[in-house]
N, C-alpha and C positions, 0 to 999 in steps of 0.2 A: 513448151511450156514446163521444162526440166528448170530452164534458166530461173524464171518464174518461182519455182518452189525455193528454192535454195534462197532468192533473195528475201524471201517472205521470211523465211525461218531466220534468216540471221537479224533479219532487220525487228523481229519480233523475239528472238533472243537478246539481244541488247537494247530496246528498250525495259520488257522485264527483271532483265538481271539488272540495268542501273535503278530501276527504282523500287527492289529490293534492298540493293545496297542503302540508296536513301531511309526507307523505311527503317533497317538495323542501325541505321546512326541516330536517328533522330527522337529512337525510341529509348536506346539506351545508352549511345556517346554522347549527345549533344548536353552541354550544360542545361542547368533547368534552374539553377541557385545563384543568386545573386546577393555581392556584400551588404547592399542596402535594405536586403531583406529583415534585419534586425529593427531600422527605423521605420520598418511599414506599421499600420494599423493590427491589431487580433487580429482584424476578420478580414485581410490579406490570407494569413496564415489560417484560418477555419477554410477559406477558399479552397486554398492550395495544397491543402489534406486529406478534404473530402473523401469520398469513397463510394458514396452513391448520391443520387440525387434529391432522394430523401433527407438526407445529412443537410444540405444546405438551402430547403426546403423549411426547415424549422430554425435553422438561424436567420431565416429570410422570415417568418413569421415574429420571431421574436424582437426585431430590430423596428421588421414594420408595427408591434406595437407601441415600442418606445417612440416612437415618430407620431403617435397619436392614431395610425391605424389607415393612413390615408398612402394610396401607391406615390411612390416617387414620380414627380413632374418627369418627362421627358426632354427637356432643353435640357442641350449643354452646360455644367455648371462650369460659376464662374472658379477658376483656380488661384488663387492668392498667393503673390511670391514669396511671403511667410511660411507658405504652409509646406511640411514636414512629408515625405514621400507616402505613398498612402493614405493622407488624412486629407486631403485635398476634395473627399467628395464625400458623403454621406455614407455610412456601413451598407444601407438598407439598397443604396444606389448600386452598389459594388456587387452584392448579391443578389440582387436582380439581372444584373452583366451576368453573373458568373451562371445565372442555371439559363437563362437563352442561349448563352455559350454550349454548355452542358447539351441541351436539347437540340440543338444543333448538330452537336457530333452524334445523336440519338440517328436525328435523320440520316445523315451520313453513313451511319453503319449499317442502315435499311434501302437505301437506297445502291450502295456498290452492291448488297444482296441480292437486289433485285437486277441490276447490271448483267451481275456475275453469270445471275442460274439463268438470266437471258442468253447469255454467247454460248452459256453450257447446252442449251437447248439447238443453238445454231452449229456447234460442234459437233453435235448426235447426230443431226441431218445431214452435215458433211458425211460424218462415216458412213449411214448406209449408204451414201448414193455416188462414193468417191468409184468403184465400178463402173455403175450405169450413164450417168451423168458426170464427168470427171471435171470440167467446169462449171458445172453446178455447186456441185461440191468444194470447190476452190474459194467460189463465190462467199460460199456459206463459213467456210471456215475463215474470213477473211472478216467476216462479219462478227463471228464469234468471239475472234483473238482482238478485236478494236473495241466490242462493249466487255472486254474482261479488263482492256488495257485500262479503258477508262473511270469504270469502275474501281482498279488501285491506283489511282494516280495519284501524287502526292497531295495531301489535302492544302488549301493554301490559309486556311485557318490552324492555327496554334496553341497548347494551352500548357501548363501542367494539372490540369484536373485527369481524373482518372480514367473518364469517359473517351476522356482525348487520348490514350494509352493502350485502352482497348479496340479506336479504331486504325491507330498503326498495325496493335499486332493484328487487326482482321485483317488490313492493305496487303500484312508482308507476306500471311498462309495464304492471301487467294492468288499473291502474283508466284513464292513459289510452285506453288497447285499447277498454275497455268502454264509456269518452266518446264512441270512433268508434262502436262497435258502437250505443250506445243513438241517435245523429245519425241512424246510417241506417235505425234503426226508424221515428226518427219522419217522415224523408224517404220509406220503402218500405214498411217494415213494419209491423206489427200497429199500431206507433201513429200511424200514418201518417193523418191526417182528412180529406184531399182527396179529392175526391168521385174518383167510381172502383169499384174492386170494396171499400178502405174505406170508402168514403159511404154505400155501399150498405144495406153492415152494419150501419152508424152509429144 
């Protein structure tokens, strides 16, 4: 069992470490501005600078009122060749998409915390079983870290919105906590390969 523990530790460290580095890059170092921003419609700047969902909702309500109070239809608009960047679609459509994207990021944060907590419970159970049932403890350790890895994996969606930045910060924090737990489990937990209780089971 000793080689298995070492391999699992190395794989886990590589996965969580790589994810943490990516989250740092996307959150703080990835370019988020374009030279074309100065040609965009004002609504794009409002979307980009919004700090709360309420700000977007208020702006959406204003644009909806201007358009007669009718929600925009969901078919894809025709973009004319003469349209300037950011002006091809009505402002109300762009705001609706920004609100949907924000709400999607909120859902991802809830999903992140749920799966991470489920993984933490599995790790707690593994720690309690490490002496009596080492193979069960190892299985629960794999399950726990797999849930955490899934929860902190990079998002397929991106965006300049504050909620997406909060999502990245959550994923980065939980990735670093997972690395610390991985080291702890390698030192004293079910992934430990030193002599003693774990050594007897190896």
